[in-house]
SERO-4910 file (N, C-alpha, C, O; in steps of 0.05 Angstrom, whole numbers):
BEGIN
 pado doro    nc1    nc2    nc3   cac1   cac2   cac3    cc1    cc2    cc3    oc1    oc2    oc3
  Unk    A    704   2629   1514    721   2648   1499    732   2668   1518    718   2681   1533
  Unk    A    759   2671   1517    772   2691   1535    778   2715   1519    787   2714   1496
  Unk    A    774   2738   1531    781   2763   1518    806   2774   1531    808   2775   1555
  Unk    A    824   2783   1514    849   2794   1524    845   2823   1532    834   2839   1516
  Unk    A    853   2830   1555    850   2858   1565    871   2875   1551    893   2867   1546
  Unk    A    863   2899   1544    881   2918   1532    894   2935   1554    882   2940   1574
  Unk    A    918   2943   1548    931   2961   1567    921   2990   1563    913   2998   1541
  Unk    A    921   3004   1585    914   3032   1582    938   3047   1572    961   3036   1572
  Unk    A    934   3071   1563    957   3087   1553    977   3092   1575   1001   3091   1570
  Unk    A    967   3096   1599    985   3101   1622   1001   3076   1628   1025   3078   1634
  Unk    A    989   3052   1626   1004   3027   1630   1025   3023   1609   1047   3015   1615
  Unk    A   1018   3030   1584   1038   3027   1563   1061   3046   1566   1084   3039   1562
  Unk    A   1055   3071   1574   1076   3090   1580   1094   3080   1602   1119   3082   1601
  Unk    A   1081   3069   1623   1097   3058   1645   1116   3036   1635   1139   3036   1641
  Unk    A   1105   3017   1619   1121   2995   1609   1144   3005   1592   1166   2995   1594
  Unk    A   1139   3024   1575   1160   3035   1558   1182   3049   1574   1205   3046   1569
  Unk    A   1173   3065   1594   1193   3078   1611   1208   3058   1628   1232   3061   1633
  Unk    A   1194   3037   1637   1208   3016   1652   1229   3002   1636   1251   2997   1645
  Unk    A   1223   2996   1611   1243   2984   1592   1266   3003   1589   1289   2994   1588
  Unk    A   1261   3028   1587   1282   3048   1582   1300   3052   1607   1324   3053   1604
  Unk    A   1288   3053   1630   1303   3060   1654   1310   3036   1672   1330   3036   1686
  Unk    A   1293   3016   1672   1297   2993   1690   1288   3000   1719   1291   2983   1737
  Unk    A   1277   3023   1723   1268   3032   1750   1238   3034   1750   1227   3053   1737
  Unk    A   1224   3016   1763   1195   3016   1762   1182   3041   1775   1163   3052   1764
  Unk    A   1193   3049   1797   1181   3073   1811   1184   3098   1793   1164   3112   1789
  Unk    A   1207   3102   1783   1212   3125   1765   1195   3123   1740   1184   3143   1731
  Unk    A   1192   3099   1729   1176   3096   1705   1147   3102   1711   1133   3114   1694
  Unk    A   1137   3094   1734   1109   3099   1741   1103   3129   1743   1083   3139   1734
  Unk    A   1122   3143   1756   1118   3172   1760   1119   3186   1733   1103   3203   1727
  Unk    A   1138   3178   1716   1140   3190   1689   1116   3184   1672   1108   3200   1655
  Unk    A   1103   3161   1677   1079   3153   1662   1054   3168   1671   1034   3167   1658
  Unk    A   1056   3181   1694   1033   3197   1704   1020   3186   1729    999   3197   1737
  Unk    A   1031   3165   1741   1020   3155   1766   1030   3173   1788   1051   3186   1786
  Unk    A   1015   3175   1810   1023   3192   1833   1048   3180   1846   1053   3156   1844
  Unk    A   1063   3197   1860   1086   3187   1874   1078   3167   1895   1092   3147   1900
  Unk    A   1056   3172   1909   1047   3153   1929   1041   3125   1917   1050   3105   1928
  Unk    A   1027   3125   1895   1021   3099   1881   1047   3086   1872   1051   3062   1876
  Unk    A   1065   3102   1861   1090   3091   1850   1107   3079   1873   1120   3059   1869
  Unk    A   1107   3092   1896   1123   3082   1918   1111   3057   1932   1126   3042   1944
  Unk    A   1085   3054   1931   1072   3032   1946   1060   3010   1929   1059   2987   1938
  Unk    A   1052   3016   1905   1037   2996   1889   1049   2990   1862   1036   2977   1845
  Unk    A   1073   2998   1856   1084   2994   1830   1087   2964   1823   1087   2957   1800
  Unk    A   1091   2948   1843   1093   2919   1839   1068   2908   1826   1070   2888   1811
  Unk    A   1045   2920   1831   1020   2911   1819   1021   2915   1788   1011   2898   1773
  Unk    A   1034   2936   1780   1036   2941   1751   1054   2920   1738   1048   2910   1716
  Unk    A   1076   2913   1751   1094   2893   1741   1082   2865   1741   1089   2849   1724
  Unk    A   1063   2860   1759   1050   2834   1761   1026   2832   1742   1016   2810   1737
  Unk    A   1017   2854   1732    995   2854   1713   1003   2838   1688   1023   2845   1675
  Unk    A    989   2817   1681    998   2799   1660    999   2814   1633   1017   2809   1617
  Unk    A    981   2832   1628    981   2846   1602   1006   2864   1601   1019   2865   1580
  Unk    A   1013   2877   1622   1036   2895   1623   1062   2878   1622   1080   2885   1606
  Unk    A   1063   2857   1637   1088   2841   1637   1092   2827   1611   1115   2824   1602
  Unk    A   1071   2818   1598   1074   2805   1571   1083   2826   1551   1100   2820   1534
  Unk    A   1073   2850   1552   1082   2872   1535   1112   2878   1539   1127   2880   1520
  Unk    A   1120   2880   1564   1148   2885   1570   1166   2863   1559   1186   2868   1547
  Unk    A   1158   2838   1564   1174   2815   1554   1176   2815   1524   1197   2810   1513
  Unk    A   1154   2820   1510   1153   2821   1481   1171   2843   1470   1187   2839   1452
  Unk    A   1169   2867   1482   1186   2890   1473   1216   2885   1478   1233   2891   1462
  Unk    A   1222   2873   1501   1250   2867   1507   1261   2847   1487   1284   2849   1478
  Unk    A   1245   2827   1480   1253   2807   1460   1258   2820   1433   1278   2814   1419
  Unk    A   1240   2838   1425   1243   2853   1400   1268   2870   1400   1283   2870   1380
  Unk    A   1273   2884   1421   1296   2901   1423   1322   2885   1422   1341   2892   1410
  Unk    A   1321   2862   1436   1345   2844   1436   1351   2835   1408   1374   2835   1400
  Unk    A   1331   2826   1393   1336   2816   1366   1344   2839   1347   1359   2833   1328
  Unk    A   1336   2863   1352   1344   2886   1336   1373   2894   1341   1388   2902   1323
  Unk    A   1382   2891   1366   1408   2900   1373   1430   2880   1369   1453   2888   1363
  Unk    A   1424   2855   1371   1445   2834   1370   1444   2819   1343   1423   2809   1335
  Unk    A   1467   2818   1331   1469   2804   1306   1467   2774   1311   1480   2764   1330
  Unk    A   1452   2760   1295   1450   2731   1299   1473   2717   1284   1488   2730   1269
  Unk    A   1474   2691   1287   1496   2675   1275   1496   2678   1245   1518   2681   1233
  Unk    A   1473   2677   1232   1471   2679   1203   1482   2706   1193   1497   2707   1174
  Unk    A   1474   2728   1207   1483   2755   1199   1513   2757   1201   1526   2769   1184
  Unk    A   1524   2747   1222   1553   2748   1226   1568   2733   1204   1588   2742   1193
  Unk    A   1558   2709   1198   1571   2692   1178   1569   2705   1150   1588   2704   1134
  Unk    A   1546   2717   1144   1542   2731   1119   1561   2755   1117   1573   2760   1096
  Unk    A   1564   2770   1139   1583   2793   1139   1612   2784   1134   1626   2795   1117
  Unk    A   1620   2763   1149   1647   2754   1145   1652   2744   1116   1673   2749   1105
  Unk    A   1632   2731   1105   1634   2722   1077   1636   2746   1058   1652   2745   1039
  Unk    A   1621   2767   1063   1622   2791   1046   1649   2805   1048   1659   2816   1028
  Unk    A   1662   2803   1071   1689   2814   1074   1709   2798   1058   1725   2809   1043
  Unk    A   1707   2771   1060   1725   2754   1046   1723   2758   1015   1742   2759   1001
  Unk    A   1698   2762   1006   1694   2765    977   1698   2793    968   1695   2799    944
  Unk    A   1704   2812    986   1710   2839    978   1685   2856    973   1687   2877    961
  Unk    A   1662   2846    981   1637   2861    977   1632   2882    998   1619   2903    992
  Unk    A   1642   2877   1022   1638   2897   1044   1658   2920   1039   1680   2915   1028
  Unk    A   1650   2944   1045   1668   2966   1041   1670   2982   1067   1652   2984   1084
  Unk    A   1694   2993   1071   1699   3011   1093   1706   3038   1083   1704   3043   1059
  Unk    A   1714   3056   1101   1721   3083   1092   1749   3089   1101   1759   3078   1120
  Unk    A   1761   3107   1087   1788   3117   1094   1790   3146   1086   1777   3156   1068
  Unk    A   1808   3160   1100   1813   3188   1092   1836   3189   1072   1856   3176   1075
  Unk    A   1832   3206   1052   1852   3209   1031   1859   3238   1029   1842   3256   1027
  Unk    A   1886   3243   1030   1895   3271   1028   1891   3282   1000   1898   3268    981
  Unk    A   1880   3306    999   1875   3318    973   1894   3341    967   1894   3353    945
  Unk    A   1912   3347    986   1931   3369    982   1921   3393    996   1897   3396   1001
  Unk    A   1939   3410   1003   1933   3436   1016   1918   3431   1043   1901   3447   1051
  Unk    A   1924   3408   1056   1912   3402   1082   1884   3391   1081   1871   3387   1101
  Unk    A   1873   3388   1057   1846   3378   1055   1845   3347   1052   1864   3335   1042
  Unk    A   1824   3336   1063   1820   3307   1061   1792   3301   1052   1774   3316   1055
  Unk    A   1789   3277   1040   1763   3268   1032   1760   3239   1041   1779   3225   1046
  Unk    A   1735   3231   1044   1729   3203   1053   1724   3187   1028   1708   3195   1010
  Unk    A   1737   3164   1026   1734   3146   1003   1726   3118   1013   1734   3109   1034
  Unk    A   1709   3105    997   1703   3077   1003   1725   3059    993   1736   3063    972
  Unk    A   1732   3040   1010   1753   3021   1002   1744   2993   1007   1728   2987   1025
  Unk    A   1755   2974    991   1748   2946    996   1767   2935   1017   1788   2948   1023
  Unk    A   1761   2913   1029   1777   2902   1050   1806   2895   1040   1809   2887   1017
  Unk    A   1825   2899   1058   1852   2892   1051   1856   2861   1053   1838   2847   1063
  Unk    A   1878   2852   1044   1884   2823   1046   1884   2815   1075   1874   2793   1082
  Unk    A   1895   2831   1092   1896   2824   1121   1868   2823   1133   1863   2805   1149
  Unk    A   1850   2840   1125   1823   2840   1135   1808   2816   1124   1792   2803   1138
  Unk    A   1813   2809   1099   1800   2785   1087   1811   2760   1101   1795   2741   1106
  Unk    A   1836   2759   1107   1848   2736   1120   1836   2733   1148   1830   2711   1157
  Unk    A   1833   2755   1162   1821   2754   1189   1793   2743   1188   1785   2727   1205
  Unk    A   1777   2752   1169   1750   2743   1166   1750   2713   1159   1733   2698   1169
  Unk    A   1768   2705   1142   1770   2676   1134   1777   2659   1158   1766   2637   1161
  Unk    A   1795   2668   1174   1803   2654   1199   1779   2651   1217   1774   2630   1229
  Unk    A   1764   2673   1221   1740   2672   1238   1720   2652   1228   1708   2637   1244
  Unk    A   1715   2652   1202   1696   2632   1191   1707   2604   1193   1692   2585   1200
  Unk    A   1733   2601   1189   1746   2574   1191   1743   2563   1219   1739   2539   1223
  Unk    A   1746   2581   1239   1743   2572   1267   1714   2563   1272   1710   2543   1286
  Unk    A   1695   2577   1260   1667   2570   1264   1662   2541   1253   1646   2526   1265
  Unk    A   1674   2535   1231   1670   2509   1218   1691   2488   1228   1692   2466   1217
  Unk    A   1707   2495   1247   1728   2478   1258   1746   2466   1236   1752   2442   1236
  Unk    A   1754   2484   1218   1770   2475   1196   1799   2470   1205   1814   2454   1193
  Unk    A   1807   2483   1226   1834   2479   1237   1831   2470   1265   1818   2483   1282
  Unk    A   1843   2448   1271   1843   2439   1299   1872   2437   1308   1889   2429   1294
  Unk    A   1876   2446   1332   1903   2444   1343   1909   2416   1351   1893   2401   1362
  Unk    A   1934   2407   1344   1942   2380   1351   1948   2379   1381   1961   2397   1392
  Unk    A   1938   2358   1393   1943   2354   1421   1954   2326   1425   1944   2307   1413
  Unk    A   1975   2324   1441   1987   2298   1446   1973   2287   1470   1972   2299   1492
  Unk    A   1962   2264   1467   1947   2251   1488   1962   2225   1496   1968   2209   1478
  Unk    A   1968   2222   1521   1982   2199   1531   1961   2180   1543   1947   2188   1562
  Unk    A   1961   2156   1533   1941   2136   1543   1955   2119   1565   1974   2105   1559
  Unk    A   1945   2121   1589   1956   2105   1611   1935   2084   1618   1914   2091   1627
  Unk    A   1943   2059   1613   1925   2037   1619   1932   2025   1646   1956   2019   1651
  Unk    A   1913   2022   1664   1920   2011   1690   1928   1981   1687   1918   1967   1670
  Unk    A   1946   1973   1704   1956   1945   1704   1943   1931   1728   1944   1941   1751
  Unk    A   1931   1909   1723   1918   1893   1744   1937   1870   1752   1947   1855   1735
  Unk    A   1942   1868   1777   1960   1847   1788   1942   1824   1798   1924   1829   1814
  Unk    A   1947   1800   1789   1930   1777   1796   1943   1759   1817   1931   1739   1824
  Unk    A   1967   1766   1826   1981   1748   1846   1977   1757   1874   1995   1755   1891
  Unk    A   1953   1767   1880   1947   1776   1907   1939   1750   1923   1922   1735   1914
  Unk    A   1951   1746   1946   1945   1722   1961   1917   1722   1971   1905   1743   1977
  Unk    A   1905   1698   1972   1878   1695   1981   1878   1693   2012   1898   1684   2023
  Unk    A   1857   1701   2024   1855   1699   2053   1850   1670   2061   1834   1656   2048
  Unk    A   1864   1661   2082   1859   1635   2092   1839   1637   2115   1846   1647   2136
  Unk    A   1816   1627   2111   1796   1628   2132   1791   1601   2144   1775   1599   2162
***
């Protein structure tokens, strides 16, 4: 039975600062390690399997939080086409005052979303003219007289 080692609080702070800055030496110093240790032994922290696994896991979580996946994009485009997504616009109220109002997508915005979805499903393909050139084989080549 293997027991998984836990990170120390200092190691976790190092990992979090490293994710934030990308600079291992700076992250080690901010986490509370001495400058001497940070300058000479910080690679040991990065090679520690518990620390490196934590960093990899957190980077993966952050990536999935920040980047919309294919399903999310397609659902958003569909909501625009169906007029469910709303944007904002400024509306003049008179006397120089404005207010913000929610608006549904315009026809142009719906069309753009529909085109993007159509491209995803390859609904429109550009016609391409392809010329087929077949090689011609000549069979009247003289034979060698040996």
